N, CA and C of each residue as an Amber inpcrd file, in Angstrom:
protein
   519
  71.4250000 372.6160000 167.5250000  70.6460000 371.4440000 167.7210000
  70.4640000 370.6830000 166.3960000  70.4640000 371.3600000 165.3600000
  70.3630000 370.7540000 164.0540000  71.5060000 369.7850000 163.7880000
  72.7030000 370.1920000 164.1170000  73.8580000 369.3300000 163.8980000
  73.8350000 368.1420000 164.8450000  73.3430000 368.3630000 166.0750000
  73.2430000 367.2470000 167.0160000  72.2330000 366.2100000 166.5250000
  71.1380000 366.6490000 166.0080000  70.1230000 365.7040000 165.5230000
  70.6200000 364.9540000 164.2820000  71.4130000 365.6250000 163.4300000
  71.9850000 364.9560000 162.2510000  72.9920000 363.9080000 162.6920000
  73.8070000 364.2570000 163.6880000  74.8070000 363.3070000 164.2040000
  74.1080000 362.1220000 164.8500000  73.0600000 362.3680000 165.6330000
  72.3020000 361.2850000 166.2660000  71.6510000 360.3780000 165.2150000
  71.0790000 361.0070000 164.2130000  70.4580000 360.2310000 163.1280000
  71.5100000 359.3540000 162.4340000  72.6870000 359.9350000 162.1840000
  73.7760000 359.1800000 161.5630000  74.2260000 358.0260000 162.4480000
  74.3400000 358.2680000 163.7640000  74.7730000 357.2300000 164.6980000
  73.7400000 356.1040000 164.8050000  72.4610000 356.4420000 164.6530000
  71.4250000 355.4060000 164.6930000  71.3490000 354.6100000 163.3800000
  71.5740000 355.2810000 162.2820000  71.4510000 354.6030000 160.9810000
  72.7110000 353.8250000 160.5930000  73.8570000 354.2350000 161.0930000
  75.1090000 353.5560000 160.7430000  75.0690000 352.0730000 161.1150000
  74.6870000 351.6740000 162.3310000  74.6210000 350.2420000 162.6310000
  73.5950000 349.4990000 161.7620000  72.5070000 350.1540000 161.4380000
  71.4940000 349.5040000 160.5920000  72.0410000 349.2820000 159.1810000
  72.7630000 350.2530000 158.6510000  73.3480000 350.1190000 157.3060000
  74.4120000 349.0250000 157.3100000  75.2660000 349.0030000 158.3240000
  76.3070000 347.9760000 158.4180000  75.6700000 346.5990000 158.5380000
  74.6620000 346.4630000 159.3840000  73.9670000 345.1890000 159.5480000
  73.2980000 344.7790000 158.2360000  72.7010000 345.7130000 157.5420000
  72.0680000 345.4320000 156.2520000  73.0820000 344.9590000 155.2150000
  74.2420000 345.6020000 155.1520000  75.2900000 345.1950000 154.1990000
  75.8250000 343.7960000 154.5220000  76.0210000 343.5190000 155.7860000
  76.5050000 342.1900000 156.1950000  75.4490000 341.1300000 155.8620000
  74.1870000 341.4170000 156.1440000  73.1130000 340.4760000 155.8300000
  73.0300000 340.2540000 154.3170000  73.1490000 341.3290000 153.5370000
  73.1260000 341.1990000 152.0700000  74.2700000 340.3050000 151.5880000
  75.4750000 340.5300000 152.1200000  76.6390000 339.7380000 151.7380000
  76.4270000 338.2580000 152.0800000  75.9400000 337.9520000 153.2780000
  75.7180000 336.5640000 153.6870000  74.6280000 335.8940000 152.8510000
  73.5390000 336.5950000 152.5810000  72.4780000 336.0210000 151.7410000
  72.9630000 335.7790000 150.3180000  73.7660000 336.7150000 149.8420000
  74.3160000 336.5640000 148.4930000  75.2220000 335.3300000 148.4220000
  76.0960000 335.1580000 149.3760000  76.9850000 333.9850000 149.4160000
  76.1920000 332.6940000 149.6060000  75.1870000 332.7320000 150.4580000
  74.3550000 331.5580000 150.6940000  73.6240000 331.1550000 149.3980000
  73.0750000 332.1250000 148.7050000  72.3780000 331.8490000 147.4390000
  73.3490000 331.2910000 146.4010000  74.5270000 331.8560000 146.3490000
  75.5450000 331.3810000 145.4050000  75.9400000 329.9360000 145.7130000
  76.1230000 329.6110000 146.9750000  76.4580000 328.2470000 147.3780000
  75.3300000 327.2720000 147.0650000  74.1020000 327.6970000 147.3060000
  72.9430000 326.8420000 147.0060000  72.8180000 326.5820000 145.5060000
  73.0500000 327.6050000 144.6960000  73.0260000 327.4160000 143.2390000
  74.1060000 326.4340000 142.8010000  75.2860000 326.5870000 143.3720000
  76.3840000 325.6650000 143.0520000  76.0590000 324.2400000 143.4570000
  75.4640000 324.0830000 144.6220000  75.0910000 322.7430000 145.0950000
  74.0290000 322.1340000 144.1940000  73.0250000 322.9180000 143.8100000
  71.9770000 322.4180000 142.9190000  72.5530000 322.0310000 141.5570000
  73.4310000 322.8550000 141.0460000  74.0630000 322.5360000 139.7520000
  74.8830000 321.2600000 139.8470000  75.6060000 321.1190000 140.9490000
  76.4080000 319.9070000 141.1400000  75.5160000 318.6660000 141.1820000
  74.4280000 318.7400000 141.9480000  73.5150000 317.5980000 142.0540000
  72.8550000 317.2900000 140.7080000  72.4850000 318.3240000 139.9780000
  71.8710000 318.1410000 138.6680000  72.8690000 317.5120000 137.6890000
  74.0990000 318.0050000 137.7100000  75.1440000 317.4590000 136.8350000
  75.4360000 316.0010000 137.1900000  75.4780000 315.7250000 138.4730000
  75.7230000 314.3540000 138.9360000  74.6080000 313.4210000 138.4680000
  73.3580000 313.8810000 138.5860000  72.2280000 313.0700000 138.1480000
  72.2440000 312.8690000 136.6290000  72.6090000 313.9160000 135.9030000
  72.6700000 313.8070000 134.4440000  73.7730000 312.8280000 134.0170000
  74.8870000 312.8450000 134.7320000  75.9670000 311.9160000 134.4130000
  75.5330000 310.4760000 134.6350000  74.7900000 310.2500000 135.6980000
  74.2960000 308.9000000 135.9840000  73.3680000 308.4380000 134.8640000
  72.5230000 309.3390000 134.3800000  71.5920000 308.9930000 133.3030000
  72.2910000 308.8870000 131.9550000  73.3240000 309.6890000 131.7340000
  74.0070000 309.7090000 130.4400000  75.0420000 308.5930000 130.3120000
  75.5230000 308.0780000 131.4130000  76.5750000 307.0600000 131.3670000
  76.1720000 305.8380000 130.5420000  74.9860000 305.2700000 130.7150000
  74.6140000 304.1190000 129.8810000  74.5580000 304.4620000 128.3890000
  74.1090000 305.6730000 128.0620000  74.0660000 306.0820000 126.6570000
  75.4670000 306.2100000 126.0770000  76.3670000 306.7710000 126.8590000
  77.7540000 306.9130000 126.3820000  78.3990000 305.5410000 126.1990000
  78.1900000 304.6540000 127.1610000  78.7660000 303.3130000 127.0360000
  78.1870000 302.5780000 125.8360000  76.9000000 302.7580000 125.5980000
  76.2650000 302.1330000 124.4370000  76.8700000 302.6870000 123.1420000
  77.1570000 303.9770000 123.1140000  77.7730000 304.5760000 121.9240000
  79.1650000 303.9900000 121.6910000  79.9380000 303.8360000 122.7590000
  81.2670000 303.2300000 122.6140000  81.1540000 301.7730000 122.1560000
  80.1580000 301.0740000 122.6740000  79.9460000 299.6780000 122.2510000
  79.6040000 299.6080000 120.7620000  78.7360000 300.4890000 120.3280000
  78.3390000 300.4820000 118.9110000  79.5060000 300.8520000 118.0060000
  80.3270000 301.7940000 118.4380000  81.4700000 302.1700000 117.6170000
  82.5300000 301.0600000 117.6210000  82.6330000 300.3360000 118.7170000
  83.5290000 299.1800000 118.7570000  83.0430000 298.1170000 117.7800000
  81.7630000 297.8690000 117.7800000  81.1920000 296.9070000 116.8350000
  81.4200000 297.3680000 115.3980000  81.2360000 298.6530000 115.1370000
  81.4950000 299.1990000 113.8040000  82.9390000 298.9400000 113.3840000
  83.8750000 299.2410000 114.2780000  85.2960000 299.0540000 113.9500000
  85.6300000 297.5850000 113.7410000  85.0130000 296.7220000 114.5200000
  85.2310000 295.2850000 114.3290000  84.6780000 294.8380000 112.9780000
  83.5330000 295.3680000 112.6030000  82.9030000 294.9600000 111.3510000
  83.6650000 295.4600000 110.1220000  84.3800000 296.5960000 110.2560000
  85.1340000 297.0890000 109.0970000  86.5920000 296.6480000 109.1170000
  86.9770000 295.8530000 110.1000000  88.3190000 295.2750000 110.0650000
  88.4120000 294.4610000 108.7810000  89.4160000 294.7320000 107.9440000
  89.4510000 294.1140000 106.6110000  89.2690000 292.6000000 106.5900000
  89.9050000 291.8810000 107.4770000  89.7740000 290.4260000 107.4550000
  88.3370000 289.9850000 107.7340000  87.6620000 290.6520000 108.6530000
  86.2720000 290.3060000 108.9640000  85.3100000 290.8150000 107.8960000
  85.6260000 291.9720000 107.3370000  84.7930000 292.5380000 106.2760000
  84.8010000 291.6260000 105.0510000  85.9640000 291.1040000 104.6960000
  86.0750000 290.2440000 103.5170000  85.3520000 288.9140000 103.7070000
  85.3160000 288.4210000 104.9200000  84.5930000 287.1800000 105.1970000
  83.0880000 287.4260000 105.1290000  82.6560000 288.5540000 105.6790000
  81.2320000 288.8670000 105.7310000  80.6710000 289.2910000 104.3750000
  81.4370000 290.0380000 103.6060000  80.9620000 290.5600000 102.3260000
  81.6200000 289.7630000 101.2050000  80.8740000 288.8220000 100.7000000
  81.3620000 287.9620000  99.6160000  81.1700000 288.6670000  98.2730000
  82.0490000 288.4260000  97.3210000  81.8630000 289.0300000  95.9970000
  80.6350000 288.4390000  95.2960000  79.9080000 289.3010000  94.6070000
  78.7300000 288.8400000  93.8690000  79.0900000 288.4490000  92.4430000
  80.2440000 288.9150000  91.9850000  80.7400000 288.5540000  90.6540000
  82.2610000 288.5750000  90.7010000  82.8910000 288.2970000  89.6150000
  84.3580000 288.3020000  89.5810000  84.9190000 289.6790000  89.2590000
  84.0620000 290.6340000  88.9190000  84.5070000 291.9760000  88.5560000
  85.0760000 292.6850000  89.7850000  86.3110000 293.1450000  89.6530000
  86.9780000 293.7690000  90.7960000  86.3580000 295.1200000  91.1570000
  85.9010000 295.8710000  90.1570000  85.2970000 297.1770000  90.4390000
  83.9800000 297.0390000  91.1960000  83.2000000 296.0300000  90.8320000
  81.9470000 295.7830000  91.5560000  82.2180000 295.4130000  93.0040000
  83.2360000 294.5890000  93.2130000  83.5520000 294.1660000  94.5800000
  84.1140000 295.3270000  95.3910000  84.9350000 296.1420000  94.7620000
  85.4630000 297.3240000  95.4410000  84.3060000 298.2260000  95.8850000
  83.3750000 298.4820000  94.9920000  82.2070000 299.3160000  95.3280000
  81.3680000 298.6730000  96.4280000  81.2000000 297.3710000  96.3570000
  80.4240000 296.6560000  97.3690000  81.0550000 296.8010000  98.7480000
  82.3680000 296.6350000  98.8260000  83.0650000 296.7720000 100.1100000
  82.9690000 298.2000000 100.6520000  83.2220000 299.1700000  99.7880000
  83.1870000 300.5670000 100.2260000  81.7750000 300.9600000 100.6370000
  80.7790000 300.5510000  99.8770000  79.3980000 300.8540000 100.2480000
  79.0190000 300.2170000 101.5760000  79.5090000 299.0150000 101.8110000
  79.2360000 298.3370000 103.0760000  79.8340000 299.1230000 104.2420000
  81.0660000 299.5870000 104.0710000  81.7240000 300.3860000 105.1220000
  80.9520000 301.6780000 105.3540000  80.5780000 302.3480000 104.2720000
  79.8460000 303.6150000 104.3880000  78.4820000 303.4160000 105.0460000
  77.7940000 302.3420000 104.7070000  76.4930000 302.0560000 105.3290000
  76.6420000 301.8280000 106.8280000  77.6480000 301.0540000 107.1990000
  77.8990000 300.8060000 108.6280000  78.1630000 302.1250000 109.3520000
  78.9520000 302.9720000 108.7190000  79.2990000 304.2520000 109.3280000
  78.0650000 305.1390000 109.4740000  77.2800000 305.2500000 108.4150000
  76.0850000 306.0870000 108.4560000  75.0660000 305.5710000 109.4690000
  75.0360000 304.2700000 109.6570000  74.1300000 303.6780000 110.6380000
  74.4940000 304.1190000 112.0610000  75.7650000 304.4080000 112.2880000
  76.2390000 304.7820000 113.6210000  76.5880000 306.2590000 113.7390000
  76.1970000 307.0490000 112.7810000  76.5570000 308.4580000 112.7400000
  76.0980000 309.2400000 113.9690000  74.9520000 308.8990000 114.4960000
  74.4150000 309.6490000 115.6390000  75.2020000 309.4130000 116.9320000
  76.0500000 308.4150000 116.9560000  76.7950000 308.1020000 118.1800000
  77.8480000 309.1600000 118.5030000  78.1710000 310.0080000 117.5280000
  79.2180000 311.0000000 117.7500000  78.8710000 312.0060000 118.8350000
  77.5810000 312.1730000 119.1530000  77.2360000 313.1410000 120.1960000
  77.5640000 312.6120000 121.5960000  77.7990000 311.3150000 121.7230000
  78.0730000 310.7270000 123.0320000  79.5530000 310.4730000 123.2820000
  80.3760000 310.6140000 122.2480000  81.8060000 310.3440000 122.4290000
  82.5930000 311.6170000 122.1510000  83.8460000 311.6260000 122.5630000
  84.6520000 312.8360000 122.4200000  84.9660000 313.1080000 120.9450000
  85.2550000 314.3650000 120.6550000  85.5880000 314.7600000 119.2840000
  86.8470000 314.0520000 118.7950000  87.8200000 313.9220000 119.6870000
  89.0670000 313.2640000 119.3040000  88.8190000 311.7920000 118.9560000
  88.0090000 311.1330000 119.7520000  87.6830000 309.7270000 119.4920000
  86.9400000 309.5920000 118.1650000  85.9930000 310.4910000 117.9110000
  85.2500000 310.4500000 116.6560000  86.1880000 310.6600000 115.4640000
  87.1280000 311.5590000 115.6020000  88.0990000 311.8060000 114.5240000
  88.9420000 310.5680000 114.2480000  89.3270000 309.8690000 115.2980000
  90.1310000 308.6580000 115.1300000  89.3120000 307.5620000 114.4600000
  88.0540000 307.4440000 114.8360000  87.1700000 306.4460000 114.2120000
  86.9670000 306.7670000 112.7320000  86.7490000 308.0370000 112.4250000
  86.5810000 308.4610000 111.0330000  87.8520000 308.1980000 110.2290000
  89.0080000 308.4610000 110.8430000  90.2740000 308.2020000 110.1610000
  90.4510000 306.7040000 109.8970000  90.0320000 305.8620000 110.8370000
  90.1280000 304.4100000 110.6440000  89.2310000 303.9650000 109.5020000
  88.0320000 304.5260000 109.4380000  87.1030000 304.2070000 108.3400000
  87.7170000 304.6200000 107.0010000  88.2360000 305.8370000 106.9330000
  88.8260000 306.3300000 105.6900000  90.0640000 305.5290000 105.2860000
  90.8520000 305.1260000 106.2660000  92.0400000 304.3100000 105.9740000
  91.6400000 302.9390000 105.4350000  90.5850000 302.3820000 105.9670000
  90.1120000 301.0860000 105.4840000  89.6110000 301.2050000 104.0470000
  88.8710000 302.2610000 103.7610000  88.4100000 302.4910000 102.3920000
  89.6010000 302.6900000 101.4600000  90.5890000 303.4360000 101.9310000
  91.7980000 303.6620000 101.1280000  92.5290000 302.3520000 100.8650000
  92.5530000 301.4800000 101.8410000  93.1880000 300.1700000 101.6870000
  92.4900000 299.3630000 100.5940000  91.1720000 299.3900000 100.5880000
  90.4000000 298.6680000  99.5710000  90.6680000 299.2690000  98.1930000
  90.6500000 300.5820000  98.0990000  90.8930000 301.2480000  96.8040000
  92.2990000 300.9720000  96.2960000  93.2490000 301.0190000  97.1900000
  94.6460000 300.7790000  96.8200000  94.8150000 299.3560000  96.2950000
  94.1840000 298.3980000  96.9670000  94.2740000 296.9990000  96.5310000
  93.6220000 296.8220000  95.1670000  92.5290000 297.5370000  94.9130000
  91.8240000 297.4080000  93.6320000  92.5890000 298.0760000  92.4930000
  93.4200000 299.0590000  92.8140000  94.1650000 299.7680000  91.7700000
  95.4240000 299.0400000  91.3140000  95.8680000 298.0810000  92.0780000
  97.0840000 297.3580000  91.6890000  96.8600000 296.6150000  90.3770000
  97.9210000 296.5530000  89.5740000  97.8050000 295.8920000  88.2690000
  97.5860000 294.3920000  88.3960000  98.1300000 293.8110000  89.4520000
  98.0050000 292.3600000  89.5970000  96.6070000 291.9190000  90.0360000
  95.7860000 292.8880000  90.5010000  94.4220000 292.5220000  90.8890000
  93.5090000 292.6550000  89.6740000  93.0830000 291.4980000  89.1910000
  92.2180000 291.5060000  88.0150000  90.8470000 290.8970000  88.3040000
  90.6320000 290.4830000  89.5480000  89.3380000 289.9040000  89.9130000
  89.0230000 290.2270000  91.3740000  87.7990000 289.9460000  91.7530000
  87.3660000 290.1980000  93.1260000  88.1570000 289.3430000  94.1090000
  88.4220000 288.1050000  93.7460000  89.1880000 287.2250000  94.6350000
  90.6250000 287.7060000  94.8010000  91.1740000 288.3220000  93.7650000
  92.5390000 288.8550000  93.8520000  92.5700000 290.0350000  94.8360000
  91.5240000 290.8600000  94.8230000  91.4470000 291.9690000  95.7910000
  91.4590000 291.4050000  97.2020000  90.6960000 290.3710000  97.4320000
  90.6480000 289.7410000  98.7570000  92.0210000 289.2290000  99.1640000
  92.7170000 288.5810000  98.2440000  94.0560000 288.0580000  98.5420000
  95.0250000 289.1740000  98.8900000  95.0060000 290.2520000  98.1000000
  95.9220000 291.3680000  98.3420000  95.6590000 292.0050000  99.7060000
  94.3930000 292.2270000 100.0120000  94.0490000 292.8590000 101.2950000
  94.4390000 291.9490000 102.4570000  94.1370000 290.6720000 102.3460000
  94.4750000 289.7450000 103.4300000  95.9780000 289.6150000 103.6200000
  96.7330000 289.5880000 102.5290000  98.1910000 289.4940000 102.6690000
  98.7580000 290.7730000 103.2840000  98.1700000 291.9040000 102.9670000
  98.6230000 293.1520000 103.5800000  98.2950000 293.1890000 105.0640000
  97.1850000 292.6000000 105.4540000  96.8110000 292.5560000 106.8680000
  97.7070000 291.6090000 107.6580000  98.3450000 290.6730000 106.9600000
  99.3080000 289.7860000 107.6350000 100.5640000 290.5690000 108.0050000
 100.8930000 291.5570000 107.1830000 102.1260000 292.3200000 107.3870000
 101.9720000 293.4680000 108.3640000 100.7780000 294.0850000 108.4120000
 100.5900000 295.2220000 109.3140000  99.2140000 295.1720000 109.9620000
  99.0590000 296.0190000 110.9600000  97.7990000 296.0680000 111.7060000
  96.7030000 296.7200000 110.8890000  95.4840000 296.3420000 111.1920000
  94.3190000 296.9460000 110.5430000  94.1610000 298.3850000 111.0320000
  93.6760000 299.2820000 110.1860000  93.4750000 300.6770000 110.6110000
  92.5280000 300.8060000 111.8050000  91.5940000 299.8890000 111.9210000
  90.6310000 299.9740000 113.0220000  91.2370000 299.5820000 114.3700000
  92.3770000 298.9040000 114.3720000  92.9930000 298.4900000 115.6420000
  93.3840000 299.6790000 116.5110000  93.9460000 300.7160000 115.8970000
  94.3440000 301.9070000 116.6690000  93.1130000 302.5950000 117.2560000
  92.0500000 302.6630000 116.4770000  90.8130000 303.2820000 116.9750000
  90.2090000 302.4610000 118.1120000  90.2590000 301.1420000 117.9900000
  89.7530000 300.2840000 119.0720000  90.5480000 300.4980000 120.3510000
  91.8530000 300.6080000 120.2250000  92.6930000 300.8660000 121.3980000
  92.3340000 302.1910000 122.0420000  92.0880000 303.1900000 121.2130000
  91.7280000 304.5050000 121.7490000  90.3850000 304.4510000 122.4800000
  89.4250000 303.7430000 121.9090000  88.1160000 303.6120000 122.5620000
  88.2690000 302.9260000 123.9150000  89.0400000 301.8590000 123.9560000
  89.2500000 301.1520000 125.2330000  89.8820000 302.0690000 126.2760000
  90.8370000 302.8670000 125.8450000  91.5030000 303.7950000 126.7580000
  90.5240000 304.8550000 127.2680000  89.7130000 305.3870000 126.3520000
  88.7630000 306.4290000 126.7380000  87.6960000 305.8830000 127.6900000
  87.2220000 304.6720000 127.4440000  86.2220000 304.0780000 128.3250000
  86.8170000 303.7850000 129.6980000  88.0630000 303.3330000 129.7190000
  88.6850000 303.0480000 131.0220000  88.8940000 304.3330000 131.8330000
  89.0410000 305.4670000 131.1500000  89.1820000 306.7550000 131.8620000
  87.8600000 307.2230000 132.4700000  86.7370000 306.6510000 132.0050000
  85.4390000 307.0510000 132.5370000  85.2360000 306.5400000 133.9650000
  85.9370000 305.5300000 134.3620000  85.7620000 304.9710000 135.6980000
  86.6020000 305.7200000 136.6340000
């Protein structure tokens, strides 16, 4: 009788254990799906809120690149004296100030885009330094002439970065 009662107990508990395991599996899957749905909705809401900030960051970086375009920079930043070294420093400081003013925008744009913008800034500074180092540049106005004539022959370093920003923004839609 002992073995019969053990078998009966096993036969009664087996359906309960199977039902319990199935219920556990379904609740686990249901909870997992609900977590995924909540995360999706939260991410979607965050994207809606973050989109204006990201677009504003791209706008500010576009403005930065436009402002450091050599032809526009030379028009905006007039020489204070005829000394070429003073003008070179003035131009480079202006570029650096513009960049530092927009430094916080890097958290809203991709790393690759930020690297391209930084490279454009550095190339523009290099262009100014290169023009100032030439022997034929002996005054601030000569630096302006050299830079402007070089911009007639090739594209500004900021043009490639602007193109990249436009491409990245168009991919957001």
